Residue, then its C-alpha position, 0 to 999 in steps of 0.5 A: m052302143e054298148h059294144q064300142s066301148h070295148h077296145e083291144n080286149f074284144s073276147s068272145a065273152m064279151f061278144y057273146e053277152n052282147l050277141f045274146r042282148l041284141e038277139d033277144l031285143i030282136a026277138a022281142q021287137n019281131k013279137n011287137k012288130s017294132e019298127d025299131k027291129e032294123g036299127l037293133m039289126l045294124e047294131l048287131t052287124k057291126l059287133v060282128r064286124d068289130f069282133f074280127q077287126k079288133n081282134k086284129f083281122q083285116e076285113i076285105k071289102g073287094w073279096q072276089k079278086e081276093l078269093i080268085t088269088i087264093a084259091k089259085k095259090n091253094p087248089d085244095l081249097i076247101v070251103r065249109r059253113e060253120n058255127f060262129a062259136n068255132i069262128s070266134k075260137i079261131v079269131e080269139g084264140h088262134k086255135d085248130l078246128s076240129l072237125n068230126f062226125t058226132e054221135v048225133h048223126g050215128g057217128e057216121s060220115y056226112p056231107n060237112a064242106a065241099i072243094f072250092s072248084g071255081g066257086d061251085g063249092l062255094v054256092e054249095v056251102f052257102s046253102r046247106g049247114f048251120g052257123k049264122v046269127n042275127t035271126g039266120a041271116t048273117i052266115f060264116i064260111v071258113g076257107f081252109t086247106p087240109r093237110q095229109d092227116v085230114r081225111v077228105e071223102t067224095l059222097n057215096e052212093k048214100y048220096s046219090y039223090y044229090k044234085t049233080s053240082a053237089l056230087k061234084t063238089a060236096r064232101m065228107v072232111s074229119g080231121k084237125i084243121k090248123f090255124g095257119d091253114v085257115k085262109f079266109v072266113l066269109v061273112r054273109f050280111a042281108r042288105n037291110h042289116f048292113p049299113t049303105e054308107e059302107l057299100i062299095e061302087d059294084e054294090i051301090e050300083k046293084d043296090e040301086d037296081g035293086q038286085l042287092k039281096n046280100v053283102s059279104r066281107m071277107y076276114k083273113f087270118n094270115s098275112e100271106n095266102 
């Protein structure tokens, strides 16, 4: 596989070159209904995982316990479904994450994140937002804590039609998220895009029962939570 030849300097430019190559191939296979598509999707998953790990970020398989630990230490934890273009800048360049309400949305604030709130917020951001690769099957969630100059607003009456759970957890966040305040990135892969030999015990059990639809892995930026 082409991307396996990259070593220490696994840059975002290299990543995107391979990403676009693979997604073009997958699109072509979709059009031709080729059975080779699964192999390409597995290769794309490896490309994403390599990008994190070759930029020296730890992959955590049993991420649920780690997430609980992080949330306990950071009661103001916020989660957001993020565009991978922004994720790659954080991972490779340790750059800050800027959240602004653009003119595309009229410059008005809108729900773009959620408080963790015992995991309810995580469910909310998984179901909304953008930031995905592999024909939309791979999703990225960033977890961070806001500093005092980051604005975190609850939803106003404009969003009264939201479900109760969304009203409880969804937030409108703007400002600069410092690299050191980013606690993790959680990546969700479709099950059929993830190698069977790398499933952990509880995933294997669910897979055998036909209940495993997705496989998630956490990537930590800091040595401390």
